[in-house]
DRENBABA-918293 format. One record per residue (C-alpha): residue number from 0; x, y, z. Coordinates in steps of 0.5 Angstrom, whole numbers, plus 500, padded with zeros to 3 digits. Layout:
<atom nr="NUM" east="X" north="Y" up="Z"/>
...
END
This chain:
<atom nr="0" east="506" north="611" up="628"/>
<atom nr="1" east="513" north="610" up="631"/>
<atom nr="2" east="518" north="613" up="625"/>
<atom nr="3" east="522" north="607" up="626"/>
<atom nr="4" east="516" north="602" up="626"/>
<atom nr="5" east="514" north="606" up="620"/>
<atom nr="6" east="521" north="605" up="616"/>
<atom nr="7" east="521" north="598" up="618"/>
<atom nr="8" east="514" north="596" up="615"/>
<atom nr="9" east="516" north="600" up="609"/>
<atom nr="10" east="522" north="596" up="608"/>
<atom nr="11" east="518" north="590" up="609"/>
<atom nr="12" east="513" north="592" up="603"/>
<atom nr="13" east="519" north="594" up="598"/>
<atom nr="14" east="522" north="587" up="600"/>
<atom nr="15" east="516" north="583" up="598"/>
<atom nr="16" east="515" north="588" up="592"/>
<atom nr="17" east="522" north="586" up="589"/>
<atom nr="18" east="520" north="579" up="590"/>
<atom nr="19" east="514" north="579" up="586"/>
<atom nr="20" east="517" north="583" up="581"/>
<atom nr="21" east="522" north="577" up="579"/>
<atom nr="22" east="521" north="574" up="573"/>
<atom nr="23" east="518" north="567" up="574"/>
<atom nr="24" east="522" north="561" up="572"/>
<atom nr="25" east="519" north="554" up="569"/>
<atom nr="26" east="521" north="548" up="572"/>
<atom nr="27" east="524" north="542" up="569"/>
<atom nr="28" east="524" north="535" up="572"/>
<atom nr="29" east="530" north="531" up="570"/>
<atom nr="30" east="529" north="523" up="571"/>
<atom nr="31" east="535" north="519" up="571"/>
<atom nr="32" east="538" north="519" up="564"/>
<atom nr="33" east="545" north="519" up="561"/>
<atom nr="34" east="550" north="522" up="556"/>
<atom nr="35" east="554" north="518" up="552"/>
<atom nr="36" east="561" north="519" up="548"/>
<atom nr="37" east="560" north="516" up="541"/>
<atom nr="38" east="565" north="511" up="543"/>
<atom nr="39" east="561" north="508" up="549"/>
<atom nr="40" east="555" north="509" up="545"/>
<atom nr="41" east="558" north="504" up="539"/>
<atom nr="42" east="560" north="499" up="545"/>
<atom nr="43" east="553" north="499" up="548"/>
<atom nr="44" east="549" north="499" up="541"/>
<atom nr="45" east="554" north="496" up="536"/>
<atom nr="46" east="558" north="500" up="530"/>
<atom nr="47" east="553" north="501" up="526"/>
<atom nr="48" east="548" north="504" up="531"/>
<atom nr="49" east="545" north="511" up="531"/>
<atom nr="50" east="542" north="515" up="536"/>
<atom nr="51" east="535" north="517" up="534"/>
<atom nr="52" east="531" north="522" up="537"/>
<atom nr="53" east="525" north="521" up="541"/>
<atom nr="54" east="523" north="528" up="543"/>
<atom nr="55" east="526" north="535" up="543"/>
<atom nr="56" east="528" north="538" up="550"/>
<atom nr="57" east="527" north="545" up="551"/>
<atom nr="58" east="534" north="547" up="551"/>
<atom nr="59" east="536" north="548" up="543"/>
<atom nr="60" east="539" north="542" up="540"/>
<atom nr="61" east="538" north="537" up="546"/>
<atom nr="62" east="534" north="531" up="545"/>
<atom nr="63" east="531" north="525" up="549"/>
<atom nr="64" east="533" north="519" up="545"/>
<atom nr="65" east="529" north="513" up="543"/>
<atom nr="66" east="535" north="508" up="546"/>
<atom nr="67" east="536" north="506" up="553"/>
<atom nr="68" east="541" north="502" up="557"/>
<atom nr="69" east="541" north="499" up="564"/>
<atom nr="70" east="545" north="501" up="569"/>
<atom nr="71" east="548" north="497" up="575"/>
<atom nr="72" east="551" north="498" up="582"/>
<atom nr="73" east="553" north="493" up="587"/>
<atom nr="74" east="546" north="492" up="590"/>
<atom nr="75" east="542" north="493" up="584"/>
<atom nr="76" east="540" north="495" up="577"/>
<atom nr="77" east="535" north="500" up="573"/>
<atom nr="78" east="533" north="499" up="566"/>
<atom nr="79" east="531" north="503" up="561"/>
<atom nr="80" east="535" north="509" up="563"/>
<atom nr="81" east="534" north="514" up="557"/>
<atom nr="82" east="540" north="517" up="553"/>
<atom nr="83" east="540" north="524" up="552"/>
<atom nr="84" east="543" north="527" up="546"/>
<atom nr="85" east="547" north="529" up="542"/>
<atom nr="86" east="554" north="525" up="544"/>
<atom nr="87" east="558" north="528" up="549"/>
<atom nr="88" east="566" north="528" up="550"/>
<atom nr="89" east="565" north="524" up="556"/>
<atom nr="90" east="560" north="519" up="559"/>
<atom nr="91" east="556" north="521" up="565"/>
<atom nr="92" east="550" north="518" up="568"/>
<atom nr="93" east="545" north="522" up="573"/>
<atom nr="94" east="541" north="519" up="578"/>
<atom nr="95" east="537" north="521" up="584"/>
<atom nr="96" east="539" north="520" up="591"/>
<atom nr="97" east="533" north="514" up="591"/>
<atom nr="98" east="536" north="511" up="585"/>
<atom nr="99" east="543" north="511" up="588"/>
<atom nr="100" east="540" north="507" up="594"/>
<atom nr="101" east="537" north="502" up="589"/>
<atom nr="102" east="544" north="501" up="586"/>
<atom nr="103" east="548" north="501" up="592"/>
<atom nr="104" east="553" north="507" up="590"/>
<atom nr="105" east="554" north="514" up="593"/>
<atom nr="106" east="555" north="519" up="588"/>
<atom nr="107" east="557" north="526" up="589"/>
<atom nr="108" east="552" north="532" up="588"/>
<atom nr="109" east="556" north="535" up="582"/>
<atom nr="110" east="554" north="540" up="576"/>
<atom nr="111" east="553" north="537" up="570"/>
<atom nr="112" east="560" north="535" up="566"/>
<atom nr="113" east="564" north="535" up="573"/>
<atom nr="114" east="565" north="527" up="573"/>
<atom nr="115" east="572" north="527" up="576"/>
<atom nr="116" east="572" north="523" up="582"/>
<atom nr="117" east="565" north="521" up="582"/>
<atom nr="118" east="562" north="514" up="583"/>
<atom nr="119" east="563" north="508" up="578"/>
<atom nr="120" east="557" north="505" up="574"/>
<atom nr="121" east="556" north="499" up="570"/>
<atom nr="122" east="552" north="501" up="563"/>
<atom nr="123" east="549" north="495" up="559"/>
<atom nr="124" east="546" north="496" up="552"/>
<atom nr="125" east="544" north="491" up="547"/>
<atom nr="126" east="551" north="489" up="544"/>
<atom nr="127" east="555" north="490" up="550"/>
<atom nr="128" east="557" north="493" up="557"/>
<atom nr="129" east="562" north="498" up="560"/>
<atom nr="130" east="564" north="499" up="567"/>
<atom nr="131" east="566" north="506" up="568"/>
<atom nr="132" east="571" north="508" up="574"/>
<atom nr="133" east="567" north="515" up="574"/>
<atom nr="134" east="561" north="518" up="571"/>
<atom nr="135" east="555" north="517" up="576"/>
<atom nr="136" east="553" north="524" up="579"/>
<atom nr="137" east="547" north="527" up="583"/>
<atom nr="138" east="546" north="533" up="579"/>
<atom nr="139" east="546" north="540" up="583"/>
<atom nr="140" east="540" north="544" up="581"/>
<atom nr="141" east="541" north="549" up="576"/>
<atom nr="142" east="538" north="554" up="572"/>
<atom nr="143" east="539" north="555" up="564"/>
<atom nr="144" east="538" north="562" up="562"/>
<atom nr="145" east="540" north="567" up="556"/>
<atom nr="146" east="545" north="573" up="558"/>
<atom nr="147" east="538" north="577" up="557"/>
<atom nr="148" east="535" north="573" up="562"/>
<atom nr="149" east="541" north="574" up="567"/>
<atom nr="150" east="541" north="581" up="566"/>
<atom nr="151" east="533" north="581" up="568"/>
<atom nr="152" east="535" north="577" up="574"/>
<atom nr="153" east="541" north="580" up="576"/>
<atom nr="154" east="545" north="574" up="576"/>
<atom nr="155" east="552" north="572" up="574"/>
<atom nr="156" east="554" north="565" up="571"/>
<atom nr="157" east="557" north="561" up="576"/>
<atom nr="158" east="553" north="564" up="582"/>
<atom nr="159" east="549" north="560" up="587"/>
<atom nr="160" east="542" north="563" up="589"/>
<atom nr="161" east="536" north="560" up="593"/>
<atom nr="162" east="530" north="559" up="589"/>
<atom nr="163" east="523" north="558" up="592"/>
<atom nr="164" east="517" north="554" up="589"/>
<atom nr="165" east="510" north="555" up="591"/>
<atom nr="166" east="505" north="549" up="589"/>
<atom nr="167" east="498" north="548" up="592"/>
<atom nr="168" east="500" north="543" up="597"/>
<atom nr="169" east="507" north="547" up="600"/>
<atom nr="170" east="512" north="552" up="599"/>
<atom nr="171" east="519" north="550" up="598"/>
<atom nr="172" east="526" north="553" up="597"/>
<atom nr="173" east="532" north="550" up="593"/>
<atom nr="174" east="539" north="552" up="596"/>
<atom nr="175" east="545" north="553" up="592"/>
<atom nr="176" east="542" north="553" up="585"/>
<atom nr="177" east="547" north="554" up="580"/>
<atom nr="178" east="546" north="559" up="575"/>
<atom nr="179" east="549" north="557" up="568"/>
<atom nr="180" east="549" north="563" up="562"/>
<atom nr="181" east="549" north="562" up="555"/>
<atom nr="182" east="546" north="565" up="549"/>
<atom nr="183" east="544" north="558" up="547"/>
<atom nr="184" east="540" north="557" up="553"/>
<atom nr="185" east="532" north="558" up="554"/>
<atom nr="186" east="530" north="560" up="561"/>
<atom nr="187" east="529" north="553" up="565"/>
<atom nr="188" east="531" north="551" up="572"/>
<atom nr="189" east="533" north="543" up="573"/>
<atom nr="190" east="531" north="539" up="579"/>
<atom nr="191" east="531" north="531" up="580"/>
<atom nr="192" east="525" north="527" up="581"/>
<atom nr="193" east="527" north="527" up="589"/>
<atom nr="194" east="527" north="534" up="589"/>
<atom nr="195" east="520" north="535" up="585"/>
<atom nr="196" east="517" north="530" up="590"/>
<atom nr="197" east="519" north="533" up="596"/>
<atom nr="198" east="516" north="540" up="594"/>
<atom nr="199" east="510" north="536" up="590"/>
<atom nr="200" east="513" north="540" up="584"/>
<atom nr="201" east="511" north="538" up="577"/>
<atom nr="202" east="513" north="541" up="570"/>
<atom nr="203" east="507" north="546" up="570"/>
<atom nr="204" east="510" north="550" up="576"/>
<atom nr="205" east="515" north="556" up="577"/>
<atom nr="206" east="520" north="558" up="581"/>
<atom nr="207" east="523" north="565" up="583"/>
<atom nr="208" east="530" north="567" up="585"/>
<atom nr="209" east="531" north="569" up="592"/>
<atom nr="210" east="538" north="572" up="593"/>
<atom nr="211" east="540" north="569" up="600"/>
<atom nr="212" east="548" north="568" up="601"/>
<atom nr="213" east="549" north="568" up="594"/>
<atom nr="214" east="556" north="565" up="592"/>
<atom nr="215" east="560" north="563" up="586"/>
<atom nr="216" east="562" north="556" up="583"/>
<atom nr="217" east="567" north="555" up="578"/>
<atom nr="218" east="563" north="550" up="573"/>
<atom nr="219" east="567" north="544" up="569"/>
<atom nr="220" east="567" north="544" up="562"/>
<atom nr="221" east="561" north="539" up="559"/>
END
């Protein structure tokens, strides 16, 4: 065998080996939801209302609440949008591109917490409504992980990577997936329902990081 060809084959084999050794990342599919400030919650549900737990989420301290709201835009509205707790400093609503079309709005694709100059949205609860001049986004795909996970995956906070997910029907890659590292995080990738549908992905699927053209993004505070 030609020495140059043999070297090339060996490089390809090593590349494949490095990919297969990457730890698998559980996929979490996020449907439309909202994070509310405590002040906005009481405006929507009343001063005596409390946010109550429907179910705990994988990330420690995070939960889906029993309470839901209606969100509205110029073209339409969507009912039963789940609130996620606990309360945040600023109210934020996360939707898919399909949801945005129904509402008649054009939210930017952003990291969670980065709502500056995002799209406006109206929130309606059982006790009142609020018009927010900004706060509506499409969440950028991202991976929560601990520092130990980051060391194994050889990534740093704020870095963007490509993640490949293979299902029984197709293989898809998510570009510009943001790495978010904290000692409080559990390894999990978050995508929205449009992204999941495009890849035929359920929450029983896993992804692998393919580090292509990685670059760093600064993340806005929650």
